[in-house]
DSSP file (Angstrom, degrees, kcal/mol; ACC not computed):
  #  RESIDUE AA STRUCTURE BP1 BP2  ACC     N-H-->O    O-->H-N    N-H-->O    O-->H-N    TCO  KAPPA ALPHA  PHI   PSI    X-CA   Y-CA   Z-CA
    1    1 A X              0   0    0      0, 0.0    35,-0.1     0, 0.0     2,-0.1   0.000 360.0 360.0 360.0 131.2    5.0    0.4   10.6
    2    2 A X     >  -     0   0    0      1,-0.1     4,-2.3     4,-0.0     5,-0.2  -0.327 360.0-110.4 -78.2 165.4    8.3    1.0   12.3
    3    3 A X  H  > S+     0   0    0      1,-0.2     4,-1.9     2,-0.2     5,-0.1   0.874 119.8  53.9 -63.0 -36.3   11.5    1.7   10.3
    4    4 A X  H  > S+     0   0    0      2,-0.2     4,-1.1     1,-0.2    -1,-0.2   0.900 109.7  46.8 -65.6 -40.8   12.9   -1.7   11.2
    5    5 A X  H  > S+     0   0    0      1,-0.2     4,-2.3     2,-0.2     3,-0.3   0.897 110.1  54.0 -66.2 -40.2    9.8   -3.4    9.9
    6    6 A X  H  X S+     0   0    0     -4,-2.3     4,-2.8     1,-0.2    -2,-0.2   0.873 102.3  57.3 -63.0 -38.1    9.9   -1.4    6.7
    7    7 A X  H  X S+     0   0    0     -4,-1.9     4,-0.5     1,-0.2    -1,-0.2   0.854 112.0  42.8 -61.4 -34.5   13.5   -2.4    6.0
    8    8 A X  H  < S+     0   0    0     -4,-1.1     4,-0.3    -3,-0.3    -2,-0.2   0.888 119.9  40.7 -77.4 -40.7   12.4   -6.1    6.1
    9    9 A X  H >X S+     0   0    0     -4,-2.3     3,-1.7     1,-0.2     4,-0.6   0.857  98.3  72.6 -79.9 -37.5    9.2   -5.6    4.1
   10   10 A X  H >< S+     0   0    0     -4,-2.8     3,-1.3     1,-0.3    -1,-0.2   0.857  93.9  52.4 -53.4 -45.4   10.3   -3.2    1.4
   11   11 A X  T 3< S+     0   0    0     -4,-0.5    -1,-0.3     1,-0.2    -2,-0.1   0.727 104.1  60.1 -65.7 -16.8   12.4   -5.6   -0.6
   12   12 A X  T <4 S+     0   0    0     -3,-1.7    -1,-0.2    -4,-0.3    -2,-0.2   0.647  88.3  89.1 -83.5 -15.2    9.5   -8.1   -0.8
   13   13 A X  S << S-     0   0    0     -3,-1.3    57,-0.1    -4,-0.6    56,-0.1  -0.521  88.3-100.7 -83.2 150.1    7.2   -5.6   -2.6
   14   14 A X        -     0   0    0     55,-0.2     2,-0.4    -2,-0.2    -1,-0.1  -0.368  37.1-109.7 -67.8 148.7    7.1   -5.4   -6.4
   15   15 A X        -     0   0    0      1,-0.1    -1,-0.1    -4,-0.1     5,-0.1  -0.644  40.9-106.0 -77.0 130.4    9.1   -2.6   -8.1
   16   16 A X    >>  -     0   0    0     -2,-0.4     3,-1.1     1,-0.1     4,-0.6  -0.227  24.6-119.9 -57.4 147.0    6.7    0.0   -9.6
   17   17 A X  G >4>S+     0   0    0      1,-0.3     5,-1.8     2,-0.2     3,-1.1   0.836 110.5  59.3 -58.3 -37.0    6.5   -0.1  -13.4
   18   18 A X  G >45S+     0   0    0      7,-0.3     3,-0.7     1,-0.3    -1,-0.3   0.762 102.4  54.0 -67.9 -22.6    7.7    3.4  -13.9
   19   19 A X  G <45S+     0   0    0     -3,-1.1    -1,-0.3     1,-0.2    -2,-0.2   0.636 104.0  56.2 -83.1 -13.6   11.0    2.5  -12.1
   20   20 A X  G <<5S-     0   0    0     -3,-1.1    -1,-0.2    -4,-0.6    -2,-0.2   0.185 118.1-110.3 -99.3  14.8   11.5   -0.4  -14.6
   21   21 A X  T < 5S+     0   0    0     -3,-0.7    -3,-0.2     1,-0.1    -2,-0.1   0.863  76.6 135.7  58.3  40.1   11.3    2.0  -17.6
   22   22 A X  S   <S-     0   0    0     -5,-1.8    -4,-0.2     2,-0.1    -1,-0.1   0.315  73.3-114.7 -97.5   7.6    8.0    0.6  -18.7
   23   23 A X        +     0   0    0     -6,-0.2    -5,-0.1     1,-0.2     2,-0.1   0.617  66.1 143.3  75.7  13.2    6.6    4.0  -19.3
   24   24 A X        -     0   0    0     -7,-0.2    -1,-0.2     1,-0.1     2,-0.2  -0.423  56.7 -97.7 -84.6 162.9    3.9    4.0  -16.6
   25   25 A X        -     0   0    0     -2,-0.1    -7,-0.3     1,-0.1    -8,-0.1  -0.539  46.1 -99.9 -76.6 141.4    2.9    6.9  -14.5
   26   26 A X        -     0   0    0     -2,-0.2    -1,-0.1    -8,-0.1     2,-0.1  -0.281  45.1-100.3 -58.9 147.6    4.5    7.2  -11.0
   27   27 A X        -     0   0    0      1,-0.1    -1,-0.1    -3,-0.1     4,-0.0  -0.403  20.6-139.6 -70.6 146.9    2.3    6.0   -8.2
   28   28 A X  S    S+     0   0    0      1,-0.1     2,-0.4    -2,-0.1    -1,-0.1   0.731  84.8  40.9 -80.5 -23.3    0.5    8.6   -6.2
   29   29 A X  S    S-     0   0    0     31,-0.1    -1,-0.1    27,-0.0     2,-0.1  -0.971  85.3-115.8-130.7 141.7    1.0    7.0   -2.8
   30   30 A X     >  -     0   0    0     -2,-0.4     4,-1.7     1,-0.1     3,-0.3  -0.367  25.3-118.6 -74.8 154.7    4.0    5.2   -1.4
   31   31 A X  H  > S+     0   0    0      1,-0.2     4,-2.7     2,-0.2     5,-0.2   0.844 112.2  59.6 -61.2 -34.9    3.8    1.5   -0.6
   32   32 A X  H  > S+     0   0    0      1,-0.2     4,-2.4     2,-0.2    -1,-0.2   0.916 104.9  48.3 -63.5 -42.3    4.5    2.2    3.1
   33   33 A X  H  > S+     0   0    0     -3,-0.3     4,-2.0     2,-0.2    -1,-0.2   0.881 111.7  51.3 -63.9 -37.6    1.4    4.4    3.4
   34   34 A X  H  X S+     0   0    0     -4,-1.7     4,-2.3     2,-0.2    -2,-0.2   0.928 111.1  46.6 -65.1 -45.2   -0.6    1.7    1.7
   35   35 A X  H  X S+     0   0    0     -4,-2.7     4,-2.6     1,-0.2    -2,-0.2   0.878 110.3  53.4 -66.5 -37.1    0.6   -1.0    4.0
   36   36 A X  H  X S+     0   0    0     -4,-2.4     4,-2.2    -5,-0.2    -1,-0.2   0.909 109.5  49.3 -61.5 -41.3    0.0    1.2    7.0
   37   37 A X  H  X S+     0   0    0     -4,-2.0     4,-2.4     2,-0.2    -2,-0.2   0.906 111.5  48.0 -65.2 -42.1   -3.6    1.7    5.8
   38   38 A X  H  X S+     0   0    0     -4,-2.3     4,-2.5     2,-0.2     5,-0.2   0.905 111.0  51.5 -65.9 -40.9   -4.1   -2.0    5.4
   39   39 A X  H  X S+     0   0    0     -4,-2.6     4,-2.6     2,-0.2    -2,-0.2   0.900 110.2  49.3 -61.0 -40.7   -2.6   -2.7    8.8
   40   40 A X  H  X S+     0   0    0     -4,-2.2     4,-2.4     2,-0.2     6,-0.3   0.915 110.2  51.3 -63.2 -43.7   -5.0   -0.1   10.3
   41   41 A X  H  X>S+     0   0    0     -4,-2.4     4,-1.4     1,-0.2     5,-0.9   0.930 115.2  41.2 -59.3 -47.7   -7.9   -1.7    8.5
   42   42 A X  H  <5S+     0   0    0     -4,-2.5    -2,-0.2     1,-0.2    -1,-0.2   0.880 115.5  50.1 -69.9 -39.0   -7.1   -5.2    9.8
   43   43 A X  H  <5S+     0   0    0     -4,-2.6    -2,-0.2    -5,-0.2    -1,-0.2   0.877 121.1  32.5 -68.9 -38.1   -6.2   -4.1   13.3
   44   44 A X  H  <5S-     0   0    0     -4,-2.4    -1,-0.2    -5,-0.2    -2,-0.2   0.535  97.7-131.0-100.2  -8.1   -9.4   -2.1   13.9
   45   45 A X  T  <5 +     0   0    0     -4,-1.4    -3,-0.2    -5,-0.2    -4,-0.1   0.840  50.7 155.7  64.6  34.1  -11.8   -4.1   11.8
   46   46 A X      < -     0   0    0     -5,-0.9     2,-0.2    -6,-0.3    -1,-0.2  -0.388  46.3-102.2 -87.5 168.9  -13.2   -1.2    9.9
   47   47 A X    >   -     0   0    0     -2,-0.1     3,-1.6     1,-0.1    -1,-0.1  -0.563  33.5-110.8 -85.0 156.6  -14.9   -1.1    6.5
   48   48 A X  G >  S+     0   0    0      1,-0.3     3,-1.4    -2,-0.2    -1,-0.1   0.903 118.0  52.0 -53.3 -45.7  -12.9    0.0    3.5
   49   49 A X  G 3  S+     0   0    0      1,-0.3    -1,-0.3     9,-0.1     9,-0.1   0.591  99.5  65.3 -72.4  -8.9  -15.0    3.2    3.1
   50   50 A X  G <   +     0   0    0     -3,-1.6    -1,-0.3     8,-0.1    -2,-0.2   0.213  69.9 137.2 -95.8  14.6  -14.4    4.1    6.8
   51   51 A X    <   -     0   0    0     -3,-1.4     7,-0.2     1,-0.1    -3,-0.0  -0.424  60.1-112.6 -62.8 128.6  -10.7    4.6    6.3
   52   52 A X    >   -     0   0    0     -2,-0.2     3,-1.6     1,-0.1    -1,-0.1  -0.178  21.6-113.0 -60.8 157.4   -9.5    7.7    8.1
   53   53 A X  T 3  S+     0   0    0      1,-0.3    -1,-0.1     4,-0.0    -2,-0.1   0.604 108.5  78.3 -68.5 -11.8   -8.4   10.7    6.1
   54   54 A X  T 3  S+     0   0    0      2,-0.1    -1,-0.3   -17,-0.0     2,-0.2   0.708  93.1  58.9 -68.7 -19.0   -4.8   10.2    7.4
   55   55 A X  S <  S-     0   0    0     -3,-1.6     3,-0.1     1,-0.2   -21,-0.1  -0.562 103.7 -80.9-104.9 168.5   -4.4    7.4    4.9
   56   56 A X  S    S-     0   0    0    -23,-0.2    -1,-0.2    -2,-0.2     5,-0.1  -0.226  72.3 -68.4 -59.4 161.9   -4.6    7.3    1.1
   57   57 A X    >>  -     0   0    0      1,-0.1     4,-2.0    -3,-0.1     3,-0.8  -0.205  46.8-118.8 -55.1 144.5   -8.2    7.0   -0.3
   58   58 A X  H 3> S+     0   0    0      1,-0.3     4,-2.6     2,-0.2     5,-0.2   0.839 111.2  55.6 -57.5 -37.0   -9.9    3.7    0.5
   59   59 A X  H 3> S+     0   0    0      1,-0.2     4,-2.1     2,-0.2    -1,-0.3   0.841 107.9  48.6 -69.6 -30.9  -10.3    2.8   -3.2
   60   60 A X  H <> S+     0   0    0     -3,-0.8     4,-2.2     2,-0.2    -1,-0.2   0.882 112.3  48.5 -72.0 -39.0   -6.6    3.2   -3.9
   61   61 A X  H  X S+     0   0    0     -4,-2.0     4,-2.1     2,-0.2    -2,-0.2   0.912 112.3  49.3 -65.8 -42.2   -5.7    1.1   -0.9
   62   62 A X  H  X S+     0   0    0     -4,-2.6     4,-2.6    -5,-0.2    -2,-0.2   0.928 111.1  48.9 -61.5 -45.8   -8.2   -1.6   -2.0
   63   63 A X  H  X S+     0   0    0     -4,-2.1     4,-2.1     1,-0.2    -1,-0.2   0.889 108.8  54.1 -62.5 -39.1   -6.8   -1.6   -5.5
   64   64 A X  H  X>S+     0   0    0     -4,-2.2     5,-1.2     1,-0.2     4,-0.6   0.916 113.8  41.1 -60.7 -44.0   -3.3   -1.9   -4.1
   65   65 A X  H  <5S+     0   0    0     -4,-2.1     6,-0.6     1,-0.2     3,-0.4   0.859 115.4  50.7 -73.9 -34.3   -4.2   -5.0   -2.1
   66   66 A X  H  <5S+     0   0    0     -4,-2.6    -2,-0.2     1,-0.2    -1,-0.2   0.795  98.7  65.0 -74.8 -28.2   -6.4   -6.5   -4.8
   67   67 A X  H  <5S-     0   0    0     -4,-2.1    -1,-0.2    -5,-0.2    -2,-0.2   0.774 119.3-104.5 -66.3 -25.6   -3.7   -6.2   -7.5
   68   68 A X  T  X5S+     0   0    0     -4,-0.6     4,-1.2    -3,-0.4    -3,-0.1   0.491  81.9 130.5 114.7   6.7   -1.6   -8.6   -5.6
   69   69 A X  T  4<S+     0   0    0     -5,-1.2   -55,-0.2     1,-0.2    -4,-0.2   0.866 101.3   3.5 -60.5 -33.6    1.0   -6.4   -4.1
   70   70 A X  T  4 S+     0   0    0     -6,-0.4    -1,-0.2    -5,-0.4    -5,-0.1   0.548 126.9  67.1-121.9 -17.8    0.3   -8.1   -0.8
   71   71 A X  T  4        0   0    0     -6,-0.6    -2,-0.1     1,-0.2    -5,-0.1   0.802 360.0 360.0 -75.3 -28.0   -2.3  -10.8   -1.9
   72   72 A X     <        0   0    0     -4,-1.2    -1,-0.2     0, 0.0    -3,-0.1   0.467 360.0 360.0 -85.2 360.0    0.3  -12.7   -3.9
């Protein structure tokens, strides 16, 4: 994802709970890395478990997409 694309997408993502003083633990991976991983998955048609090591672990990326950060 380019910096120009990120500037457009970032405001559309939900604010993490820990930044809203809800007492949650900070997220281990940034949203940009998660979106890059999902883009790679869609672009290359790979399976979740075949996610390259350059990206966050596949189960974290899956959970990010399933929670509704991009599905909603």
